[in-house]
N, CA, C and O atoms as a Maestro MAE file, in Angstrom:
{
 s_m_m2io_version
 :::
 2.0.0
}

f_m_ct {
 s_m_title
 :::
 protein
 m_atom[216] {
  # First column is atom index #
  i_m_mmod_type
  r_m_x_coord
  r_m_y_coord
  r_m_z_coord
  i_m_residue_number
  s_m_chain_name
  s_m_pdb_residue_name
  s_m_pdb_atom_name
  i_m_atomic_number
  :::
  1 25 125.302 38.710 108.016 1 A "UNK " " N  " 7
  2 3 126.355 39.039 107.078 1 A "UNK " " CA " 6
  3 2 126.559 37.892 106.087 1 A "UNK " " C  " 6
  4 15 127.542 37.867 105.347 1 A "UNK " " O  " 8
  5 25 125.621 36.946 106.082 2 A "UNK " " N  " 7
  6 3 125.717 35.840 105.141 2 A "UNK " " CA " 6
  7 2 125.401 36.278 103.717 2 A "UNK " " C  " 6
  8 15 125.823 35.643 102.751 2 A "UNK " " O  " 8
  9 25 124.657 37.369 103.602 3 A "UNK " " N  " 7
  10 3 124.254 37.848 102.281 3 A "UNK " " CA " 6
  11 2 125.373 38.688 101.675 3 A "UNK " " C  " 6
  12 15 125.760 39.712 102.239 3 A "UNK " " O  " 8
  13 25 125.891 38.258 100.528 4 A "UNK " " N  " 7
  14 3 126.959 38.987 99.841 4 A "UNK " " CA " 6
  15 2 126.336 39.935 98.814 4 A "UNK " " C  " 6
  16 15 126.239 39.607 97.632 4 A "UNK " " O  " 8
  17 25 125.924 41.092 99.272 5 A "UNK " " N  " 7
  18 3 125.291 42.048 98.381 5 A "UNK " " CA " 6
  19 2 126.330 42.728 97.496 5 A "UNK " " C  " 6
  20 15 127.531 42.662 97.758 5 A "UNK " " O  " 8
  21 25 125.848 43.379 96.449 6 A "UNK " " N  " 7
  22 3 126.743 44.082 95.535 6 A "UNK " " CA " 6
  23 2 127.488 45.208 96.246 6 A "UNK " " C  " 6
  24 15 128.655 45.467 95.952 6 A "UNK " " O  " 8
  25 25 126.813 45.877 97.180 7 A "UNK " " N  " 7
  26 3 127.462 46.966 97.917 7 A "UNK " " CA " 6
  27 2 128.601 46.419 98.779 7 A "UNK " " C  " 6
  28 15 129.666 47.030 98.871 7 A "UNK " " O  " 8
  29 25 128.374 45.283 99.400 8 A "UNK " " N  " 7
  30 3 129.409 44.689 100.248 8 A "UNK " " CA " 6
  31 2 130.594 44.226 99.407 8 A "UNK " " C  " 6
  32 15 131.743 44.433 99.798 8 A "UNK " " O  " 8
  33 25 130.334 43.608 98.269 9 A "UNK " " N  " 7
  34 3 131.419 43.172 97.389 9 A "UNK " " CA " 6
  35 2 132.208 44.366 96.856 9 A "UNK " " C  " 6
  36 15 133.428 44.287 96.716 9 A "UNK " " O  " 8
  37 25 131.520 45.476 96.556 10 A "UNK " " N  " 7
  38 3 132.211 46.690 96.103 10 A "UNK " " CA " 6
  39 2 133.095 47.243 97.218 10 A "UNK " " C  " 6
  40 15 134.194 47.730 96.954 10 A "UNK " " O  " 8
  41 25 132.623 47.170 98.455 11 A "UNK " " N  " 7
  42 3 133.417 47.642 99.597 11 A "UNK " " CA " 6
  43 2 134.667 46.781 99.782 11 A "UNK " " C  " 6
  44 15 135.747 47.300 100.064 11 A "UNK " " O  " 8
  45 25 134.520 45.491 99.625 12 A "UNK " " N  " 7
  46 3 135.675 44.596 99.738 12 A "UNK " " CA " 6
  47 2 136.701 44.909 98.655 12 A "UNK " " C  " 6
  48 15 137.901 44.948 98.924 12 A "UNK " " O  " 8
  49 25 136.233 45.131 97.440 13 A "UNK " " N  " 7
  50 3 137.138 45.485 96.343 13 A "UNK " " CA " 6
  51 2 137.831 46.814 96.607 13 A "UNK " " C  " 6
  52 15 139.018 46.962 96.314 13 A "UNK " " O  " 8
  53 25 137.100 47.784 97.158 14 A "UNK " " N  " 7
  54 3 137.677 49.091 97.471 14 A "UNK " " CA " 6
  55 2 138.785 48.954 98.504 14 A "UNK " " C  " 6
  56 15 139.859 49.536 98.353 14 A "UNK " " O  " 8
  57 25 138.523 48.188 99.546 15 A "UNK " " N  " 7
  58 3 139.534 47.983 100.596 15 A "UNK " " CA " 6
  59 2 140.751 47.236 100.067 15 A "UNK " " C  " 6
  60 15 141.883 47.563 100.423 15 A "UNK " " O  " 8
  61 25 140.528 46.235 99.220 16 A "UNK " " N  " 7
  62 3 141.640 45.484 98.646 16 A "UNK " " CA " 6
  63 2 142.517 46.386 97.790 16 A "UNK " " C  " 6
  64 15 143.741 46.254 97.797 16 A "UNK " " O  " 8
  65 25 141.896 47.302 97.054 17 A "UNK " " N  " 7
  66 3 142.667 48.231 96.227 17 A "UNK " " CA " 6
  67 2 143.517 49.152 97.096 17 A "UNK " " C  " 6
  68 15 144.656 49.462 96.746 17 A "UNK " " O  " 8
  69 25 142.972 49.588 98.222 18 A "UNK " " N  " 7
  70 3 143.735 50.456 99.136 18 A "UNK " " CA " 6
  71 2 144.925 49.692 99.710 18 A "UNK " " C  " 6
  72 15 146.031 50.230 99.770 18 A "UNK " " O  " 8
  73 25 144.713 48.450 100.132 19 A "UNK " " N  " 7
  74 3 145.806 47.652 100.683 19 A "UNK " " CA " 6
  75 2 146.876 47.385 99.639 19 A "UNK " " C  " 6
  76 15 148.065 47.411 99.954 19 A "UNK " " O  " 8
  77 25 146.471 47.127 98.398 20 A "UNK " " N  " 7
  78 3 147.446 46.917 97.330 20 A "UNK " " CA " 6
  79 2 148.278 48.166 97.084 20 A "UNK " " C  " 6
  80 15 149.485 48.083 96.856 20 A "UNK " " O  " 8
  81 25 147.623 49.330 97.131 21 A "UNK " " N  " 7
  82 3 148.336 50.602 96.927 21 A "UNK " " CA " 6
  83 2 149.336 50.856 98.046 21 A "UNK " " C  " 6
  84 15 150.454 51.304 97.795 21 A "UNK " " O  " 8
  85 25 148.939 50.575 99.264 22 A "UNK " " N  " 7
  86 3 149.828 50.771 100.410 22 A "UNK " " CA " 6
  87 2 151.034 49.842 100.313 22 A "UNK " " C  " 6
  88 15 152.157 50.252 100.605 22 A "UNK " " O  " 8
  89 25 150.812 48.604 99.909 23 A "UNK " " N  " 7
  90 3 151.906 47.629 99.824 23 A "UNK " " CA " 6
  91 2 152.924 48.028 98.758 23 A "UNK " " C  " 6
  92 15 154.113 47.744 98.902 23 A "UNK " " O  " 8
  93 25 152.470 48.682 97.696 24 A "UNK " " N  " 7
  94 3 153.377 49.039 96.612 24 A "UNK " " CA " 6
  95 2 154.329 50.167 96.982 24 A "UNK " " C  " 6
  96 15 155.499 50.130 96.601 24 A "UNK " " O  " 8
  97 25 153.855 51.167 97.715 25 A "UNK " " N  " 7
  98 3 154.728 52.307 98.010 25 A "UNK " " CA " 6
  99 2 155.436 52.192 99.357 25 A "UNK " " C  " 6
  100 15 156.202 53.084 99.723 25 A "UNK " " O  " 8
  101 25 155.200 51.123 100.095 26 A "UNK " " N  " 7
  102 3 155.931 50.894 101.333 26 A "UNK " " CA " 6
  103 2 155.440 51.694 102.518 26 A "UNK " " C  " 6
  104 15 156.101 51.722 103.557 26 A "UNK " " O  " 8
  105 25 154.298 52.344 102.389 27 A "UNK " " N  " 7
  106 3 153.750 53.107 103.502 27 A "UNK " " CA " 6
  107 2 153.429 52.165 104.658 27 A "UNK " " C  " 6
  108 15 152.823 51.111 104.470 27 A "UNK " " O  " 8
  109 25 153.844 52.561 105.844 28 A "UNK " " N  " 7
  110 3 153.564 51.756 107.014 28 A "UNK " " CA " 6
  111 2 154.619 50.709 107.314 28 A "UNK " " C  " 6
  112 15 154.504 49.983 108.301 28 A "UNK " " O  " 8
  113 25 155.623 50.620 106.499 29 A "UNK " " N  " 7
  114 3 156.689 49.657 106.740 29 A "UNK " " CA " 6
  115 2 157.626 50.177 107.825 29 A "UNK " " C  " 6
  116 15 157.953 51.364 107.860 29 A "UNK " " O  " 8
  117 25 158.048 49.288 108.698 30 A "UNK " " N  " 7
  118 3 158.977 49.690 109.755 30 A "UNK " " CA " 6
  119 2 160.396 49.731 109.214 30 A "UNK " " C  " 6
  120 15 160.808 48.867 108.440 30 A "UNK " " O  " 8
  121 25 161.132 50.745 109.632 31 A "UNK " " N  " 7
  122 3 162.521 50.905 109.212 31 A "UNK " " CA " 6
  123 2 163.436 50.521 110.366 31 A "UNK " " C  " 6
  124 15 162.971 50.179 111.453 31 A "UNK " " O  " 8
  125 25 164.735 50.579 110.120 32 A "UNK " " N  " 7
  126 3 165.713 50.253 111.155 32 A "UNK " " CA " 6
  127 2 165.590 51.205 112.344 32 A "UNK " " C  " 6
  128 15 165.772 50.798 113.491 32 A "UNK " " O  " 8
  129 25 165.282 52.462 112.069 33 A "UNK " " N  " 7
  130 3 165.118 53.441 113.146 33 A "UNK " " CA " 6
  131 2 163.939 53.057 114.041 33 A "UNK " " C  " 6
  132 15 164.010 53.199 115.261 33 A "UNK " " O  " 8
  133 25 162.865 52.576 113.438 34 A "UNK " " N  " 7
  134 3 161.713 52.141 114.227 34 A "UNK " " CA " 6
  135 2 162.078 50.981 115.147 34 A "UNK " " C  " 6
  136 15 161.713 50.968 116.323 34 A "UNK " " O  " 8
  137 25 162.799 50.013 114.600 35 A "UNK " " N  " 7
  138 3 163.208 48.865 115.407 35 A "UNK " " CA " 6
  139 2 164.174 49.276 116.519 35 A "UNK " " C  " 6
  140 15 164.077 48.770 117.637 35 A "UNK " " O  " 8
  141 25 165.089 50.172 116.230 36 A "UNK " " N  " 7
  142 3 166.010 50.651 117.264 36 A "UNK " " CA " 6
  143 2 165.261 51.408 118.355 36 A "UNK " " C  " 6
  144 15 165.571 51.265 119.538 36 A "UNK " " O  " 8
  145 25 164.290 52.199 117.966 37 A "UNK " " N  " 7
  146 3 163.474 52.916 118.948 37 A "UNK " " CA " 6
  147 2 162.703 51.964 119.838 37 A "UNK " " C  " 6
  148 15 162.631 52.168 121.050 37 A "UNK " " O  " 8
  149 25 162.121 50.922 119.250 38 A "UNK " " N  " 7
  150 3 161.409 49.933 120.058 38 A "UNK " " CA " 6
  151 2 162.346 49.201 121.008 38 A "UNK " " C  " 6
  152 15 161.993 48.931 122.156 38 A "UNK " " O  " 8
  153 25 163.531 48.884 120.526 39 A "UNK " " N  " 7
  154 3 164.510 48.213 121.382 39 A "UNK " " CA " 6
  155 2 164.916 49.119 122.540 39 A "UNK " " C  " 6
  156 15 165.034 48.658 123.675 39 A "UNK " " O  " 8
  157 25 165.131 50.412 122.261 40 A "UNK " " N  " 7
  158 3 165.512 51.351 123.315 40 A "UNK " " CA " 6
  159 2 164.392 51.501 124.341 40 A "UNK " " C  " 6
  160 15 164.654 51.509 125.544 40 A "UNK " " O  " 8
  161 25 163.155 51.618 123.880 41 A "UNK " " N  " 7
  162 3 162.035 51.721 124.814 41 A "UNK " " CA " 6
  163 2 161.889 50.461 125.661 41 A "UNK " " C  " 6
  164 15 161.590 50.539 126.853 41 A "UNK " " O  " 8
  165 25 162.100 49.310 125.048 42 A "UNK " " N  " 7
  166 3 162.025 48.055 125.795 42 A "UNK " " CA " 6
  167 2 163.088 48.004 126.875 42 A "UNK " " C  " 6
  168 15 162.808 47.624 128.012 42 A "UNK " " O  " 8
  169 25 164.308 48.385 126.523 43 A "UNK " " N  " 7
  170 3 165.385 48.394 127.513 43 A "UNK " " CA " 6
  171 2 165.101 49.372 128.643 43 A "UNK " " C  " 6
  172 15 165.357 49.069 129.809 43 A "UNK " " O  " 8
  173 25 164.574 50.541 128.303 44 A "UNK " " N  " 7
  174 3 164.235 51.525 129.338 44 A "UNK " " CA " 6
  175 2 163.145 50.998 130.271 44 A "UNK " " C  " 6
  176 15 163.225 51.169 131.487 44 A "UNK " " O  " 8
  177 25 162.140 50.365 129.703 45 A "UNK " " N  " 7
  178 3 161.077 49.822 130.546 45 A "UNK " " CA " 6
  179 2 161.582 48.699 131.436 45 A "UNK " " C  " 6
  180 15 161.244 48.645 132.619 45 A "UNK " " O  " 8
  181 25 162.386 47.804 130.883 46 A "UNK " " N  " 7
  182 3 162.925 46.702 131.677 46 A "UNK " " CA " 6
  183 2 163.814 47.249 132.793 46 A "UNK " " C  " 6
  184 15 163.712 46.810 133.939 46 A "UNK " " O  " 8
  185 25 164.673 48.191 132.467 47 A "UNK " " N  " 7
  186 3 165.551 48.772 133.489 47 A "UNK " " CA " 6
  187 2 164.736 49.520 134.540 47 A "UNK " " C  " 6
  188 15 165.044 49.442 135.729 47 A "UNK " " O  " 8
  189 25 163.722 50.229 134.125 48 A "UNK " " N  " 7
  190 3 162.885 50.953 135.077 48 A "UNK " " CA " 6
  191 2 162.148 50.031 136.030 48 A "UNK " " C  " 6
  192 15 162.132 50.263 137.238 48 A "UNK " " O  " 8
  193 25 161.536 48.982 135.489 49 A "UNK " " N  " 7
  194 3 160.833 48.045 136.351 49 A "UNK " " CA " 6
  195 2 161.803 47.253 137.227 49 A "UNK " " C  " 6
  196 15 161.498 46.921 138.372 49 A "UNK " " O  " 8
  197 25 162.973 46.960 136.668 50 A "UNK " " N  " 7
  198 3 163.963 46.217 137.457 50 A "UNK " " CA " 6
  199 2 164.391 47.017 138.670 50 A "UNK " " C  " 6
  200 15 164.453 46.486 139.778 50 A "UNK " " O  " 8
  201 25 164.689 48.311 138.462 51 A "UNK " " N  " 7
  202 3 165.121 49.145 139.595 51 A "UNK " " CA " 6
  203 2 163.981 49.400 140.571 51 A "UNK " " C  " 6
  204 15 164.219 49.591 141.763 51 A "UNK " " O  " 8
  205 25 162.759 49.405 140.082 52 A "UNK " " N  " 7
  206 3 161.613 49.642 140.933 52 A "UNK " " CA " 6
  207 2 161.350 48.421 141.839 52 A "UNK " " C  " 6
  208 15 160.975 48.575 143.001 52 A "UNK " " O  " 8
  209 25 161.546 47.236 141.305 53 A "UNK " " N  " 7
  210 3 161.260 46.001 142.034 53 A "UNK " " CA " 6
  211 2 162.426 45.617 142.928 53 A "UNK " " C  " 6
  212 15 162.210 45.166 144.053 53 A "UNK " " O  " 8
  213 25 163.643 45.783 142.462 54 A "UNK " " N  " 7
  214 3 164.808 45.292 143.218 54 A "UNK " " CA " 6
  215 2 165.303 46.315 144.154 54 A "UNK " " C  " 6
  216 15 166.276 46.077 144.870 54 A "UNK " " O  " 8
  :::
 }
 m_bond[215] {
  # First column is bond index #
  i_m_from
  i_m_to
  i_m_order
  :::
  1 1 2 1
  2 2 3 1
  3 3 4 2
  4 3 5 1
  5 5 6 1
  6 6 7 1
  7 7 8 2
  8 7 9 1
  9 9 10 1
  10 10 11 1
  11 11 12 2
  12 11 13 1
  13 13 14 1
  14 14 15 1
  15 15 16 2
  16 15 17 1
  17 17 18 1
  18 18 19 1
  19 19 20 2
  20 19 21 1
  21 21 22 1
  22 22 23 1
  23 23 24 2
  24 23 25 1
  25 25 26 1
  26 26 27 1
  27 27 28 2
  28 27 29 1
  29 29 30 1
  30 30 31 1
  31 31 32 2
  32 31 33 1
  33 33 34 1
  34 34 35 1
  35 35 36 2
  36 35 37 1
  37 37 38 1
  38 38 39 1
  39 39 40 2
  40 39 41 1
  41 41 42 1
  42 42 43 1
  43 43 44 2
  44 43 45 1
  45 45 46 1
  46 46 47 1
  47 47 48 2
  48 47 49 1
  49 49 50 1
  50 50 51 1
  51 51 52 2
  52 51 53 1
  53 53 54 1
  54 54 55 1
  55 55 56 2
  56 55 57 1
  57 57 58 1
  58 58 59 1
  59 59 60 2
  60 59 61 1
  61 61 62 1
  62 62 63 1
  63 63 64 2
  64 63 65 1
  65 65 66 1
  66 66 67 1
  67 67 68 2
  68 67 69 1
  69 69 70 1
  70 70 71 1
  71 71 72 2
  72 71 73 1
  73 73 74 1
  74 74 75 1
  75 75 76 2
  76 75 77 1
  77 77 78 1
  78 78 79 1
  79 79 80 2
  80 79 81 1
  81 81 82 1
  82 82 83 1
  83 83 84 2
  84 83 85 1
  85 85 86 1
  86 86 87 1
  87 87 88 2
  88 87 89 1
  89 89 90 1
  90 90 91 1
  91 91 92 2
  92 91 93 1
  93 93 94 1
  94 94 95 1
  95 95 96 2
  96 95 97 1
  97 97 98 1
  98 98 99 1
  99 99 100 2
  100 99 101 1
  101 101 102 1
  102 102 103 1
  103 103 104 2
  104 103 105 1
  105 105 106 1
  106 106 107 1
  107 107 108 2
  108 107 109 1
  109 109 110 1
  110 110 111 1
  111 111 112 2
  112 111 113 1
  113 113 114 1
  114 114 115 1
  115 115 116 2
  116 115 117 1
  117 117 118 1
  118 118 119 1
  119 119 120 2
  120 119 121 1
  121 121 122 1
  122 122 123 1
  123 123 124 2
  124 123 125 1
  125 125 126 1
  126 126 127 1
  127 127 128 2
  128 127 129 1
  129 129 130 1
  130 130 131 1
  131 131 132 2
  132 131 133 1
  133 133 134 1
  134 134 135 1
  135 135 136 2
  136 135 137 1
  137 137 138 1
  138 138 139 1
  139 139 140 2
  140 139 141 1
  141 141 142 1
  142 142 143 1
  143 143 144 2
  144 143 145 1
  145 145 146 1
  146 146 147 1
  147 147 148 2
  148 147 149 1
  149 149 150 1
  150 150 151 1
  151 151 152 2
  152 151 153 1
  153 153 154 1
  154 154 155 1
  155 155 156 2
  156 155 157 1
  157 157 158 1
  158 158 159 1
  159 159 160 2
  160 159 161 1
  161 161 162 1
  162 162 163 1
  163 163 164 2
  164 163 165 1
  165 165 166 1
  166 166 167 1
  167 167 168 2
  168 167 169 1
  169 169 170 1
  170 170 171 1
  171 171 172 2
  172 171 173 1
  173 173 174 1
  174 174 175 1
  175 175 176 2
  176 175 177 1
  177 177 178 1
  178 178 179 1
  179 179 180 2
  180 179 181 1
  181 181 182 1
  182 182 183 1
  183 183 184 2
  184 183 185 1
  185 185 186 1
  186 186 187 1
  187 187 188 2
  188 187 189 1
  189 189 190 1
  190 190 191 1
  191 191 192 2
  192 191 193 1
  193 193 194 1
  194 194 195 1
  195 195 196 2
  196 195 197 1
  197 197 198 1
  198 198 199 1
  199 199 200 2
  200 199 201 1
  201 201 202 1
  202 202 203 1
  203 203 204 2
  204 203 205 1
  205 205 206 1
  206 206 207 1
  207 207 208 2
  208 207 209 1
  209 209 210 1
  210 210 211 1
  211 211 212 2
  212 211 213 1
  213 213 214 1
  214 214 215 1
  215 215 216 2
  :::
 }
}
């Protein structure tokens, strides 16, 4: 992969353009609901394992 061919450079540019597009419209960004859901799942798992062990 040491050889930087034109096809490889075009692929890198294509991927960079996709990432730039995603960053502009906020796709994939976590919202408050996502964080609350993760917190709830974490609490459920901790409580479940705690009751299972103790």
